[in-house]
C-alpha positions, 0 to 999 in steps of 0.5 A: 842105416848105420854109417861106416866111414873108411879113413883113407882108400882101401888097400887093394884086395881088402875085404873091409868094405864088404865086411862092413856092409855085411854088418849093416853099414852104409860105407863111405870113404873119407880122403882126410880128417876134414872129410871124415868130419864132414861125413860124420856131420852128414850121417843120420843123427839117429843112427850109429856112426863108425870110423874105420881105418881103411888098412884094417885087417881082422875078423868080421866078428871082431868088427861085429863085437867092436862096432855093433854092440847096442849096449855101449854109447862109445866103443872101439877096437884097434883101427876103429871107433863107433858112437851111438846117437848119445855118444855122437857129441863126444866123438864129433868134439874130439874129431873137430879138435883132432882135425883142427890140430892136424890142419886136415892132414891126410889120415894115411900117415897113422890111424885116425880112429886110434887117435880119436879113441885116445882123445876120448879117453883123455876127455874122460869118456867111457869107451867100451873095448871088447875082449877079442881073445884069438880074434884079429883086429889090427892096422898093419904098418907095412905089406909084410905086417899086412900079410902076417895079419891076414895069415893070422886071420886065416888061422882062426875060425871066426865062426867057431869063436863066435859060437863059443863066445855065445855060451856063458863063460861060467855056468852050471854043470848040467847046462855046460855039459848037457845043454850048451853043446847043442843049444848054441847051434839052435841059437845060430839056426835062429839067427840065420832065420832072423829070429830074435832073442825076445821071440825065443824067450817068449817061446820058452815061457809058453813051453813052460806054461804048457808044461805047467798045464800038463802037470795040472792034469794030474795024470802020469802021462801029463807028468811025463809030458810036463817033465819033457817040456820043462827041459825043452823050456830050459833049452830055449831059455839057454838059447835066447841068451846065446842068440843075444850074444851070438848076434849082439841083439841086446835090448831093454825089453829083452833084459826085462823078459830075461830077468823075470820070465825064469821066475814066472816059469818056475813058479807057474810050474810049482802051481801046476804041480800043486793043481795036479796033486790036488786032482789026485787028492793030495794037497801040496799047496803048502809045499809049493808055496814053501818052495817058492818062499825058500827059492825067492829068499835064497835069491835075495841073499845072493842079490843083497850080498852082491850089491853090498860088495860089488863096489867095496874098496877092498877085499882081504877075506881069507875065506874068499882066498880059499874059495879062489884056490878051490876054483883053481882045482877042476873037480871042486869047481863043478862040485861047488857049482852043483851043490848050490843047485843052480837053475839047470840042475834044479830044473833037471831034478824037478823034470825027472822027479815029476816024470817018475814020482809024485808032486809031493816027492818032487817038492820034498826033494826040492825043499831039501835041496834048496835048503841045503844050497841056501845054508851052504851059500849063506854060511860062506857069505857070512864067513866072507863078511866076518873075515873081510876088511872093506869099506862099503860105499854109500851106493851099496848102502842105498841099494840095501835100503832099497832092497829092504822095501820099507813102506810108509809105516816104517819110514814114519817110525824112522822119522819120529823116533830115530833112536839107536837101539842096536845094529840094524841086523840085531833090530831086524832079528828081534822084530822078526823073532817077535813076529814068529813067536806071535804067529805060533802063539795060538792067540787070535790077535797075537800076530797083529801085535807081533806084526806091529812090533815088526813094523816098528823094528823095520823102521828102526833097522834102517835108522843108519846106512846099512854098512855093517859087515852083516847088514846085507842080511837085513833084506832077506830077513824081511823077505822071509818074515813077510812071505812066512807070515802069509804062508803060516796064516794061510795054513792056519786058515785051513780052508780050501783056496787059502793057500792058492790065494797066498801063493798068488799074493807071494808071487806078486810081491816076489815079482815086485822084489825081483823087479827092484833088484834088476832096476838096481843092477841097471843103475836105475834106482829103486821103483818109484816111491809112489809104488812102494807106498801104494803096495804098503812096503813089506811091514805094511803088507805084513800088518795088513795080512795079520789084521785080515786074518784076525778080523775075518772068517777063514773063507773071507780071509781067502777072498781078501788074500785073492783081492790083495794079490790081484791088486798088488799084481796089477800095480807092480806089473803095470809100473814094471812094464811101463819102465822096462819098455821105456827108453830109459830102461837099462839093458840088464843081462845077467852074466853071473852065476846061474840062479 
């Protein structure tokens, strides 16, 4: 059990002891600073410890936010400070110093926890301070201030604030107006019954997989059920994050589940629609794969741009200023959020069209909508990049290099021929153009030659750090080239099973790329080098697929794609699961724009 140490005797009528116990703390009382130091030393070393001024007045949820969030080693709010096991040494050090300087004087003169927070900051320790908003957290200096603080606590509904803060501050129109108004209450219901966000996330995945199975029946009833279940899955998808924020149940495993299951659900549903259409005699696997390729490339654009600019030293872009100005006008905010087709709007459209139309129409609408959204967002980001003046950091350049996913072949080219043929983006564009032309040439071995040139240019594109204004476009360009090659060659094979096998291969590789993104977001770096070498890098896989297409018959090519998909999936999944359930995995929770 975590330990909370009250510095001084509680004020008569104070609820602080009961509040701390309700949050799972074992409450002890320290008479002075030396006593507090002793109690901290005696507290279980593998548990959280908190020091709270006995005069504290505030909301229980303020204490919850400041003292129980598992994501931070050190955290504080007025009158309280807490440390997890990895932050205990820093807290113990400043407490000993404070006790030595004060000679063990009584702590009722002023707030010991606040003095410790100041000392931690002076030592350079990173102390998290939650945004409390209208919540109260104070250490009144006299009876009148105490009465005023208690009145302020009574004037604010603690539970209402907690429910409101469980919802993302920035979300899509459909999610904000059609899901969150009631999903937050589902989150509270789950919290009161001891359910965890991971359990809700798993329920959302299972619901989506059942929806995909219903769509795969190919019947009208199955399509209607699939649409309803897809919306139900999305409600649960919103609920798991709201439950995590409501009860502060963040975990590394939950981060991994949350980061990957959305894509798994959506792409499994695409496959279900394609199977259902096939039962009705309509082959839409090319559309399903195209939708997955477009959606994944669109996400890579988002990820690359954000990583390129997340720690830029300046941003003087007039395009960004115009965007901020538009965001100050209510209706333009919602229009701009809707036209990028975030997950809420996208899943709602897919669900409705599945229920009332056909899989082909659903995929046509999805492709058109996603293409427009991708064009809009990419154009805006290109304009921002061209008009801004900023110095990109080495960290941003390394993130883009990791997202590029160059394998051993491209790395070898970069080592033996570190030439300067042009800017990284121009080189990558040239190699991609050669590959595209070769794929449509009609000559059997032309794609192999094109893929070889593409591999050479991939190595040359990363001969220097990706710090150019538009170098963030290099990773999404590589994704489009690799995924597009698999799609085109599977279509040209023109044999049953080729496109489903290609769908599986792209899904496995896309998972690897999403996994890379979330590792980088958690400051954990790229996947291990051995994994990148084992799966060949984007240029190695592209070259291998073109060689297989040239050497094998259409049926043999289908089998080869299937084997390759299974091999890549096994490698990346095993390593990903090992990493995300390990103690060193970051607690990544995406609170940005909906994807």
